[in-house]
C-alpha positions in Angstrom: -0.2 0.0 0.2 1.2 3.7 -0.6 1.7 6.5 1.7 -0.5 7.3 4.8 -1.7 10.9 5.1 -2.4 12.3 8.2 -5.3 14.6 10.0 -4.3 18.3 8.3 -2.5 16.6 4.9 -3.9 18.2 1.6 -4.9 15.6 -0.6 -6.2 15.2 -4.2 -8.8 12.9 -5.1 -8.2 12.0 -8.7 -11.6 9.9 -8.8 -13.3 13.3 -8.8 -11.4 14.3 -12.2 -13.3 15.1 -14.8 -12.8 14.8 -18.9 -16.0 16.4 -20.2 -16.6 19.3 -19.0 -12.6 19.3 -17.9 -12.3 19.7 -14.3 -9.5 18.9 -12.2 -9.6 16.6 -9.3 -10.8 18.1 -5.8 -8.6 19.3 -3.3 -9.3 18.2 0.6 -7.6 18.2 3.6 -7.6 15.4 5.9 -10.5 15.5 8.9 -10.1 11.9 9.6 -8.4 8.3 8.7 -11.0 5.8 8.8 -10.0 2.0 9.2 -10.4 -1.7 7.0 -10.8 -0.4 4.5 -9.0 2.5 5.0 -10.8 5.6 3.8 -9.9 9.6 4.3 -12.6 12.2 5.0 -11.4 15.0 2.9 -13.0 18.3 3.3 -13.3 20.9 1.0 -12.8 24.8 1.6 -16.3 25.2 1.4 -17.3 22.4 4.1 -18.3 19.7 1.8 -16.8 16.3 3.0 -16.6 13.3 1.2 -14.6 9.6 1.8 -11.6 9.1 -0.7 -10.0 5.4 -1.1 -6.2 5.4 -0.7 -5.3 4.2 -3.8 -7.4 7.3 -5.6 -5.5 10.4 -3.7 -2.0 12.1 -4.5 -0.4 14.7 -1.9 -1.6 18.0 -3.1 0.8 20.3 -5.2 2.0 23.3 -3.8 0.0 25.8 -5.8 -3.2 23.4 -4.9 -2.7 24.0 -1.3 -2.1 27.5 -1.7 -5.6 27.9 -4.2 -7.1 25.5 -1.2 -6.0 28.1 1.5 -7.2 31.4 -0.8 -10.6 29.9 -1.1 -10.8 29.3 2.5 -9.5 32.8 3.2 -12.0 34.0 0.7 -15.2 32.2 2.8 -13.9 33.2 5.8 -13.5 36.8 5.1 -17.3 36.8 3.5 -18.6 34.7 6.7 -17.0 37.7 8.9 -18.4 40.2 6.8 -21.7 38.6 7.0 -21.6 38.5 10.5 -20.7 42.4 10.8 -23.7 43.1 8.7 -25.9 40.9 10.6 -24.6 42.5 14.1 -25.6 46.0 12.8 -28.6 45.0 11.9 -30.0 44.1 15.0 -29.3 47.7 16.3 -31.3 49.4 13.9 
C-alpha cells in the first residue's frame, strides 16, 4: 500500500477528476482517517466532506495547497463580513 496521510494533509482525489467538461480532481484536507477498509474523510474549503480511497489520492502540489488556502480565506472573510452586517442590523 502507498503512503499514509495524516489529519491536516492536503490531498487531491483523482476519482473526482472529469474529462467532460474538464475539471481537475478535488483538493481536500484530511479530517479523519477511517480504518478497514481504509478511507480518508476530506473536506473542501466550503466545508463539503467526502470519503476518498487511498488508491485515488495523491499529495496536493504547492499551487493546489495555495489555491485551497486562498479559497478558505475568501470564505472566512465573507462570513466575517456577513457577521458584521448582521450584528449591525440588530442595532437598527
